[in-house]
C-alpha positions as CSV (number, residue, x, y, z in Angstrom):
1,M,32.5,26.2,51.5
2,N,35.7,24.4,51.2
3,L,35.2,22.2,48.0
4,M,38.5,20.3,48.5
5,P,37.3,18.0,51.2
6,A,33.7,18.3,50.5
7,L,33.4,17.2,46.9
8,P,35.5,14.2,46.9
9,E,34.3,13.0,50.2
10,S,30.6,13.5,48.8
11,I,31.3,11.4,45.7
12,F,33.2,8.9,47.8
13,D,30.5,8.4,50.2
14,I,27.7,8.3,47.6
15,L,29.4,5.7,45.3
16,Y,29.9,3.6,48.5
17,L,26.5,3.4,49.4
18,L,25.2,2.7,46.0
19,F,27.9,0.0,45.6
20,A,26.9,-1.5,49.1
21,V,23.2,-1.5,48.4
22,I,23.4,-2.9,44.7
23,S,25.8,-5.6,45.8
24,G,23.7,-6.5,48.6
25,I,20.5,-6.8,46.5
26,W,22.6,-8.7,43.9
27,L,23.9,-11.1,46.4
28,L,20.4,-12.0,47.7
29,T,19.2,-12.5,44.2
30,K,21.9,-15.0,43.5
31,A,21.4,-16.9,46.7
32,R,18.3,-18.7,45.9
33,N,19.1,-21.9,48.3
34,N,22.6,-20.7,49.2
35,R,22.3,-19.9,52.9
36,L,25.8,-18.3,53.0
37,L,25.1,-15.9,50.1
38,R,22.0,-14.9,51.8
39,I,23.9,-13.9,54.8
40,F,26.4,-12.3,52.9
41,G,23.5,-10.1,51.2
42,V,21.9,-9.1,54.5
43,M,25.3,-8.2,55.9
44,T,26.2,-6.1,52.7
45,L,22.7,-4.4,52.6
46,L,23.2,-3.9,56.7
47,L,26.5,-2.0,55.6
48,G,24.8,0.1,52.9
49,C,21.5,1.0,54.6
50,G,23.1,1.5,57.9
51,D,25.7,3.8,56.9
52,A,23.2,5.7,54.8
53,F,21.6,7.0,58.2
54,H,24.8,9.0,58.8
55,L,26.4,9.6,55.5
56,V,23.3,11.0,54.1
57,P,23.0,13.8,56.6
58,R,26.8,14.2,56.3
59,V,26.8,14.9,52.7
60,L,23.8,17.3,53.1
61,N,25.6,19.0,55.8
62,Y,28.3,19.9,53.2
63,W,26.0,21.2,50.7
64,T,23.2,22.7,52.4
65,S,22.6,25.4,55.3
66,G,20.5,23.1,57.5
67,D,21.4,21.8,61.0
68,Y,22.1,18.1,60.8
69,T,23.5,17.8,64.1
70,A,20.7,15.7,65.3
71,A,20.4,13.4,62.2
72,L,24.0,13.1,62.5
73,G,24.1,11.6,65.8
74,I,20.8,9.5,65.2
75,G,22.4,8.0,62.3
76,K,25.8,7.3,64.1
77,L,23.6,5.2,66.8
78,V,21.8,3.5,63.6
79,T,25.2,2.5,62.3
80,S,26.7,1.5,65.7
81,I,23.8,-0.9,65.9
82,T,23.9,-2.4,62.1
83,M,27.7,-2.5,62.4
84,T,27.3,-4.9,65.7
85,L,24.9,-6.7,63.7
86,F,27.4,-7.3,60.9
87,Y,29.7,-8.9,63.0
88,L,27.2,-11.1,64.6
89,L,26.1,-12.5,61.2
90,M,29.9,-12.6,60.3
91,E,30.1,-15.5,62.8
92,Y,27.1,-17.3,61.4
93,A,28.8,-17.1,58.2
94,R,32.0,-18.5,59.4
95,R,30.2,-21.4,61.1
96,L,28.3,-22.2,57.8
97,R,31.2,-21.6,55.5
98,Y,33.3,-24.2,57.6
99,R,30.6,-26.3,58.7
100,I,31.3,-26.0,62.3
101,E,28.5,-27.4,64.2
102,G,30.3,-28.1,67.7
103,N,31.9,-25.7,70.0
104,K,29.5,-23.0,70.1
105,A,31.3,-21.0,72.9
106,P,32.5,-18.3,70.1
107,L,29.0,-18.0,68.9
108,Y,27.5,-17.3,72.6
109,T,30.4,-14.9,73.3
110,V,29.5,-12.9,69.8
111,W,26.0,-12.9,71.0
112,A,26.7,-11.8,74.3
113,L,29.1,-8.8,73.1
114,T,26.3,-7.9,70.6
115,V,23.6,-7.6,73.3
116,V,26.1,-5.6,75.5
117,R,27.2,-3.4,72.9
118,I,23.6,-2.4,71.5
119,A,22.4,-2.1,75.0
120,L,25.3,0.4,75.8
121,C,24.4,2.4,72.6
122,C,20.9,3.0,73.7
123,F,21.9,4.5,77.0
124,S,20.9,8.4,77.2
125,Q,24.4,9.1,78.3
126,N,25.7,8.9,74.9
127,E,24.2,12.1,74.0
128,W,24.1,11.1,70.4
129,T,22.1,14.3,69.1
130,S,24.3,16.8,71.1
131,A,27.0,18.6,69.2
132,S,29.6,17.5,71.6
133,P,28.6,14.0,72.7
134,S,30.4,12.3,75.8
135,L,33.9,10.9,74.9
136,M,33.5,8.6,77.8
137,W,30.6,6.9,76.6
138,G,31.9,6.7,73.3
139,I,34.9,4.8,74.7
140,I,32.6,2.5,76.9
141,R,30.4,1.7,74.0
142,N,33.0,0.6,71.8
143,I,34.7,-1.5,74.4
144,P,32.7,-4.7,73.6
145,F,32.8,-3.8,70.0
146,V,36.4,-3.8,69.7
147,I,36.3,-7.2,71.7
148,L,33.9,-8.4,69.2
149,G,36.4,-7.4,66.4
150,V,39.3,-9.0,67.8
151,L,37.6,-12.1,68.4
152,T,36.3,-12.1,64.5
153,V,39.8,-11.4,63.6
154,V,41.0,-14.4,65.7
155,L,38.5,-16.7,64.3
156,W,38.4,-16.0,60.8
157,S,42.4,-15.9,60.6
158,R,42.3,-19.5,62.0
159,S,39.2,-20.7,59.7
160,A,40.0,-19.2,56.3
161,K,43.6,-19.9,56.1
162,G,43.1,-22.3,52.9
163,D,40.2,-20.4,51.7
164,Q,41.3,-18.3,48.7
165,P,38.2,-15.9,48.0
166,L,38.0,-15.3,52.0
167,R,41.5,-15.8,53.2
168,W,42.3,-11.9,53.9
169,L,38.9,-11.2,55.5
170,W,40.5,-11.0,59.0
171,L,42.8,-8.6,57.8
172,A,40.2,-6.3,56.3
173,V,38.4,-6.4,59.5
174,L,41.5,-5.8,61.6
175,L,42.5,-2.8,59.4
176,S,39.0,-1.5,59.8
177,F,39.1,-1.5,63.4
178,G,42.7,0.2,63.1
179,F,41.2,3.1,61.2
180,Y,38.1,3.3,63.5
181,L,39.8,3.1,66.9
182,P,41.6,6.7,66.5
183,V,38.5,8.4,65.1
184,V,36.8,7.2,68.5
185,L,39.6,8.6,70.9
186,W,40.9,11.6,69.2
187,A,38.4,13.0,66.5
188,H,36.7,15.2,69.0
189,T,40.1,17.1,69.5
190,A,41.6,16.8,66.1
191,P,39.0,16.7,63.4
192,L,41.3,15.8,60.8
193,V,41.6,12.3,62.3
194,G,37.9,11.7,61.2
195,M,39.4,11.3,57.7
196,L,40.4,7.9,58.8
197,M,37.0,6.8,58.2
198,L,37.6,6.6,54.4
199,P,40.1,4.1,54.6
200,K,38.0,2.2,57.1
201,T,35.1,2.3,54.5
202,C,37.5,1.0,52.0
203,M,38.2,-1.9,54.3
204,Y,34.2,-2.6,54.0
205,I,34.5,-2.4,50.3
206,W,37.2,-4.9,50.1
207,M,34.9,-7.3,52.2
208,I,32.0,-7.0,49.7
209,V,34.2,-7.8,47.0
210,M,35.4,-10.9,48.6
211,F,31.5,-11.8,49.3
212,R,30.8,-11.2,45.7
213,R,33.7,-13.2,44.8
214,I,32.0,-16.1,46.6
215,A,28.9,-15.4,44.8
216,K,30.4,-15.7,41.4
217,R,32.3,-18.8,42.2
218,S,28.9,-20.2,43.0
219,L,27.2,-19.4,39.9
């Protein structure tokens, strides 16, 4: 085994999962009657618990001799669904934070993209448990997800301009998709591109830090 990528990546993944899960629980304990903090807490737990389904098998794959192909595939399916729900909840958080009651078109659009994305993820043609899953279906299922990401960036960049704790949330989302898309398109032919998932994860850590900042200001 080559310890150069395995050790630092394993440490990073474990620390990230612990940070996300602990932060999610902490946010929920601080929420009390604060609906926004509850949403942020659930979002953070979705990140940690959802990513655990594919990061734990990934770490085990480095350090044990078992075949984790199927587990990794199912883990990616679970993560695809939880990440989609994460962005659905982000729209609810935006509407609550900035007291948006009318103009429900963005919310309906987010819901439609969420349903389409999750439905596409459930098709057997994705070949989640295969060692060589379908690239075409990888692209197809990510089309509504990317649109969802673009919509999230646009909405938050407009709404959070004067909101100091969350003013850069849109940028974290934009960068996370910027790191993610090359992995979808080229990781199957250039495995090193998969390392872009590490800075992508850093963007989610940045988001969690923003959520925690809101909680500390609410205490």
